[in-house]
N, C-alpha and C positions, 0 to 999 in steps of 0.2 A: 567286324565280321565279314569275311569275303564270300565269294560264290564257289568255294572250293569243292573239288570232287576227290574222293579218296581212292578211286580206282587205280590199280597198279599200271605201270607203263606197259603197253602192249608190245609183244614181240612181233615185228612186222617184217615182211620180205621187202627187198629193195624195189620190187615191182609194184607194191601196194601204193595206191594213191592216198595222199594225206587227206584226212577227214576230221570231223568234229571230235571224235573219240581220241585222237592223237594229242589233244591239248587238255591241260588242266585250267579251268577258269578260275582266276584269282579274285578279280573285282571289277566292277563297272567304273569307268572314268570319264565318260562323255557321251554326248549325243549330238546329232546334226540333222540336217534336212533329209539325209539319205540313210540314216540308220544310227545304231548305237555302237559304242566302243568299250571294250574291256581289256584288262591285262590278262594274258595267258602265258602258260609255260608249256613248251613242247616236251612231252613226256620222255622221249628217247634221248634227246640232246640236252635237255634241261635249259635250253635257251628261252629267254623271255621276249615276247612280242606284244604288239597291240593288235587286237582282232576286231575288225568292223563287221557287223552283221546287219543285213537288210532284209526285212520281211518281204517275201515275194508278192504276197497278196496286196500289201500296201503299195509296193512299187508299181504293180500292174494298175491298181485303181487310180494312182496319181500320175500315170504315164511317165514314170521315172526309169523304166527298165532300159531304154535306149542309152541314157546317160551312164547308168551303172555299167553296162556292157562296154561302152566306149572307154570308160575309165580303166576297166580291166585290160582292154586292148592297148591303150596308151602305156599303162604302167609296167606291163610285162617287158616292154622294150627299153625301159629307163633304169639307170643306176648311176647315182652321183652322190658325192659326200654331203651336198646341201639339199638333197631331197629326202623325203620320207620314203624309203625304198620298199618295194613290194616283194613278198616272199612266197605266199601261197594263196590260192583261191580254190574253193570247193563249195558244194551246195548240198542241202538235203531238201525234203519236200516243203519245209517251212521257210527257210532262209538261204540267202547267198552270203558267203563269208569271204573276207579279204584279210589276210594276215600281213602286217607291215612292221617296219622298225618300231621298237618301243622307245619313245622319247619322254622321259619323266620330268623334264624341265618346265612343262606347261606351255601354253601358247601365249603370244605377245598380248593378246586381248586380256587374258587373265591378269597378266602383270600390270597392264595399264589400269585395270580395275582395282588392283591392289596399291595403286598410286606409286608405283616404282618410277623413280626419276632416271631416265636413260641419258647418259652423258653424250656429248658430240663424238667423242672417240669411239664409244660403244656403237652408236648408230652408224658411224662411218664404216666400222668393221661389218656390221649387219648388211650395209649397202654393198660392200665388196663381196661378201659371201653369197648374197642373193643375186648379185650381178653375174657371178660365175655360174650359178644355177640357171639363170636366164640365158646366158651364152650357150650353155649346154642344150637347153630346150630349143633354142633357135637352130642349132645344128641338127636337131631332130625334127625341125619344121613344126614345132608345137607352140601355140599361144596359150598361156595358162588361163587368162581372163578373169581370175578371181584372187588376185594378190591383195591381202589385207592382214592385219594383225591376227585375226582368228585362224588364218591358214598358215601361220608361221610358228613352228614348234621349236623349243629349245631342248638341246640334249643336256646331260648333267653338268657339262663343262661350260654351257652357255652359248654354244654355236647354234646358228639358225638352220632350220630345215623346212623346205616348202612342201606343203601337202595339199590334198583335195583337188584332183584333176577331173571331177565329174562334169565340169562345163568347159573343159579345155577344147581347143580346136586344132586339128591338123591341117596345115595349108600346103598345097603343092607348090613347086618352084614357080616364083614370080606371080603367084595368085594371091588374092586377099580373102579374108573372111568377111561375111556379110551379116550373119545372124546376130541378134542382140543378146548379149549374155554378160553377167557380172553383178556386182553389188553397187548400186547407184552412186553412193558417196565416193567410191574408188574408181569409177569408170571414166575413161578418157573422153574429152569433148567430142572427138570424131565419132564415137559410138552413138551419141545422141542425135546425130544427123539422120540416122535411120528412122527415128521417130517422126522426123519432119519430112520424110519422103525423098530426101536428096542425099543418097549415100553411095560414095564411090568404093566403099569397102575399107578395111583397116588391116593392119599387120602387127608385128611384134612390138611396135611403139606403145601400144595400149598398156602392156605390162610394165613399161618403164614409167609411165604416168602413175600407175597404181603404186609402184615402188616409191615414187616421190611423195605421194599422199601419205603412205605408211610411215616413211621416214620423218616427215613433218609432224605427224601425230605422235610418234614416239618421243620426239624432242619436246613438243609443246603440251602434249596431253589432250589436244583437240585438233580437228582437221582444219585445213586452210579455207575450205568452203563449207558453209552451213547448208546442208541438204539432208533429206531423209529418203528412205526407199519409196515413200509415197509421193515425193515431190514430182510434179509433172515435168516431162522432158523439156518443154519450151521454157519453163522457168529456170531449169538447170542451165540450159544454153545461155540464157540471159545473164545468169549469175557469173558464168565464166568470163563474159565480156565486160560486165559492169564492176565486179568485185575483184580487187587486187589483193592477194594474200599479204598479210603483214609478217615481217620477219623481225623478231626481237633483236634489239641492239646488242644484247649479250652474246648472240651467236657469232661465231667467227665469219669473216667475209667469205672465205672459201666455201664453207658449208652453205651459206645463203646463196652463193653463186651456183653451186651444184643443184640445190633444190629448185632454183629458178629455171635451170636448164632441163630438169626432169619435168617440171610443171609448166612447160611451154605449150601454149595452145596450138601454135603452129607446129605441126608434126615434122616438117622439114628441118626445123631448128631445134627440136627436142633431142636430147640424148636418147638414142634408141638401140644401142648395141654395146657390147662389152668393150670393144676397141675404142669407141668414143669416150667412154668413162675412163679407161686407162690412160688416155692421152691428156687428161686434165692435170694441171699443175698440182691440184689438191691431192692427186693420187700418186705423185712422183715418189713419195716415200714408202709406197706399199710394195712389199715383197709378195707378189701374187702366187708364187710357188708355195711360200710359207702359209699363205691364207688357205690355199687349196688343200694343203695337208694338215690343216687345223693346228698349226704351230704358233699362231698368233692368239694369245689368250684374250677372251672377251672381258670387258670391264664389268659386266654383270653376270654373276653366277647364281643360278636358282638355288633355293634352300633345299638341301638334300635330306633334311630331317622330316620333310612332309611331302605329301603328294600335291603337286601344283595344279590342282583342279578343284572344281566345286564338289564338295563331299555329298551333296544331295543326289548325285547320279546313282550312288550305291543304294541309297534308301529307295529311290524310285524303282530300281530294278528288283529289289527284294520285296517291296511292299505294294507298289502301285501297278507294276507291269502285269498285264493279264496272262502273258506267256513268257515267264522268266526263263532266262537261258539255262540256269542251273537245274531246271526241271525238264529240260528238253527230252532226255532219254526216256523218262517215264511217259511223257506226253506222246512221243512218237510211237512207243510200244503200244500204248493204249489206243492210239488212232488206228494202228494196223489191225488190232482186234475188232475195232468198231467200223471197219471199212465198208460195211454194208449200210451205212447211214445215208442220208439224203444227198443226192448228187448236186454239185455246184452248178450255177448258171453255165449253160453250154459254152457261150462265147468267152466267159471268164476262164473256164477250164481250159479252153483252147489256148488262150493267151498264157496261162501258167505252164502249159505243156511246151509252148514256144520258148519260154524262159529256160525251162529244163534243157531243151535242145540246143539253144544258142549260147548258153553260159560257157565261159572260158575257164577251164581247169588249168591251174598253173602251179609249178613247183620249182622255184629258183634253185633250191638245194640240189634237186635232181638234175636240172639243166647244167649247173656248174660242174657236177660230177661227170656228166656226159662230155662236156667240153674238155675237162682234164684228161679223161680216158681217151678221147679222140686225139688230143695233142700228144699224149703219151704213146699212143699207137703210131702216130705219124713219125714221132721221134725214133721209135724202135725200128720202123721201116727204113728211115734214113740211116740209122746206125748200121742196120743189117746190110744195106746197099753199100755203105762205105766199107764195111768189113769184107764184102765180096770183092770190091774194087782193090782193097789192100791185098787181099789174098791173090787176086789175079796178078797184081804187080809182083808179089813175092814168088809167084810160080813161073815167072818169065825164065825160059830156058837160057842158061848161061852160054855165052859164045864159046865154041870149041877152040881150045888153044892149039896153035900149030907148032909142032916141035921143029926146032931149027936143024 
């Protein structure tokens, strides 16, 4: 049983902003530190999306608003075949909403937990696809900072898509990031120097280390270094220098060599950009144009007969959630009638008003339409000017013939 709504598709003008009423809520599929996710269908186009919604009050209380707004800012400027692309954002008095590509293949963490065995050829393709995404992010001066199986989603054909930009960093030309961010077991060694007080900053190389950890884990079912989120930074630094990851004999030499170059503690020697990866002999047989256009079939295809996620998300939303999404309309209507109730804490209310003011409303569908119309307009002007020029040429007065 889903979270369906039976309301008819609204007739909306092109100028109307997209809002919650424009979507039919189908079912809950996940939750994270920043909110919950459900499958939705846009009523006018019938297109399916994933909708992430974040409670404003919880975000304010946990000081997460800045990261949410930064993610909106970053994602509205990104579009790539191996990212989970952003389509719409809007808000109401309770929640902030982000509508993104729907990928029903599940995340790689889910498949690891289902004991899926990923072959070397499959992982090699994942590395290539994610490397293209990282190359694109580098061109946009963005460090993701949280690459891990949980943040890599599969589409129905098995291609990978990177998601979750809420702790990503934008770095200016020739500058480095300094703040500590990430999930400890996937964080590069140079990030832990900050904890020790001697930190020169870091750059895009941290994402390539995380890619190496992720690839190793997919192949072996466990990470190369044993550590937890609670492990102190000084212990982690010691682990990097004392423990040498083991590479099973069954793995091909080229894959082991690649992983060693991704998991190189010395940043200067680590593979840290797309060009360096493409130069490897191991990648000489890769048709990068075919990879980019998703013409190389992955070795693992998710089960299309089931939803590749934990089914308890649906039950939690329906039964345990105090403010379920499918009852939002009634709840907001009732709240409007009861608006004479007790005022919230003054400082908290001010912060909620700041969220309302600073929130970024986005509509990729509308942006694309405007671009097409603009290009069409420019084309028609060019054609009109060309017609005028042609007309002028045709109107040249013929020279008078002199009779003999």
